[in-house]
Steps between C-alpha positions, in 0.01 A plus 500: 500500500645835393268728698438517872307717744759674715592828659734681263828656596550863407716391207243247376222755528710746297559239231126433469428870450773522237398193297291562190226258400510273195255723315713806575798311354293431188424872468869590530600249234225617267605860550860416415392323181286794389766760587775286344688525826761246602434333836606176667319297764704241691342247734663311788374216715599209720755372249699822522482488881653152495781611271575816697518289818736242346854498645773669296801304379305177450317355197125552529348154544135588452208539735505226766713294261186356345603539137859441381420692179367805684779734388434413137128556548569840654738593219790559741713191439866598473452841665640560849245572771661837571432611141148359512430715807656805336277456194189465715578814698587700188174400333288594801673833547529605135148422375237771458248316716592235756253222590627296795270230630237642735494157665794624708255706704350176634789255463848597611669260259358702209608840633689694233435873524776573751767341281467768230509877481185653649229605258217749524283256305494121465292284268296196595717203396189298420378719214612226261241265650229763554482639147227335295531364149311805372738741676806325358354502149429873525867570574621272221272669247583852619874444472713544192603138500599250769839341565484175700815397688480143632670165449189378311420830327392337173236287670382794708462720192292231329283484812459880514398511134247220537354592839468875445418481129785732400726509194833324540673806356418682825754279679866419492705300748834417654579157642663573834645209696729651764695799627745447212232633263444829683681730258366320193145526639541875555626550145225283350229696683641835394549389140157334478311824438232378744378736771378259770747248641379206708777301661577205721873502557576344836636679807836583344331621181262755648761770441410496130171679577637841602760487223245429227273775633775756434423454130142621552343155548225402742657201674309264729657226710219246475718214625367145519143622440585584138389159365170555680459836331558338163205265541270758657527377859730724712442276800689214339862501607741327262844521347832502679575865564 
C-alpha cells in the first residue's frame, strides 16, 4: 500500500502543498507543446532510492539479489554505482520539472525529495498512470511528431499507431538498451524533427531528458509505463526501464 493515514511532518506537509496534480501536469505539457517551448519532466521512484542507497566501491547486485540480470534490465550493466548515482542526481536537479514519488510521504523507503535540490514545485510522479487514453491521444495529435525512446521502440510505435488510430509518419524511434546509448539517444531525438519525446531510459539514462529539452523538445520520462501508453492502458506497467 502506497498511501497511509498519518500525521504529516512539516516537511511532508510542505511537499503536499507544492505537488501539482496529474491534470495540472497535463496542462503544463499541453502548454509547452502549443508554445513550442522545450521542457523536461523526470520521474524518480523506489528503484532510484535503492540505487542511491547502494554502497560505493562495490558492484550493484540488484534489489534483494532476486534477479542476477537486474543490472542489464536497469540498463546500468558495466557502469560503476558512483556514476549511476551521479547520473540520477544530475537528472533530478537539471530537469525543468521534477516528479519524485509521492509515496515517500507515507513510506520512508520511497522518500526522495530531500536527496535533490529543493524545488518550489513538484509534479505527481503518478501522472503516467492517471492520464487516460484520450488525454494521451490529445497530446500525441497536438504535437509536431513523436519520438519514442525505448528498447522495443518499433513494437511500441506499431502499438501507438494501431491503438490511437494515428499515421505512422507521426512517429520515429530510437532503440535504447543501456547507459551506453545516452549520447546517441540525445542526438537521435534532436535530429528526428519530432517535438514530443517519450522515453524509458533506465535510472542512468534519465539525464537524456534535460539535454534533449535544450533543443526545444517536450520530453517526458514515462519509464516502464510507456508500453502501457502504447496500448491505451497507462495502468499497465511493462518494459525494463
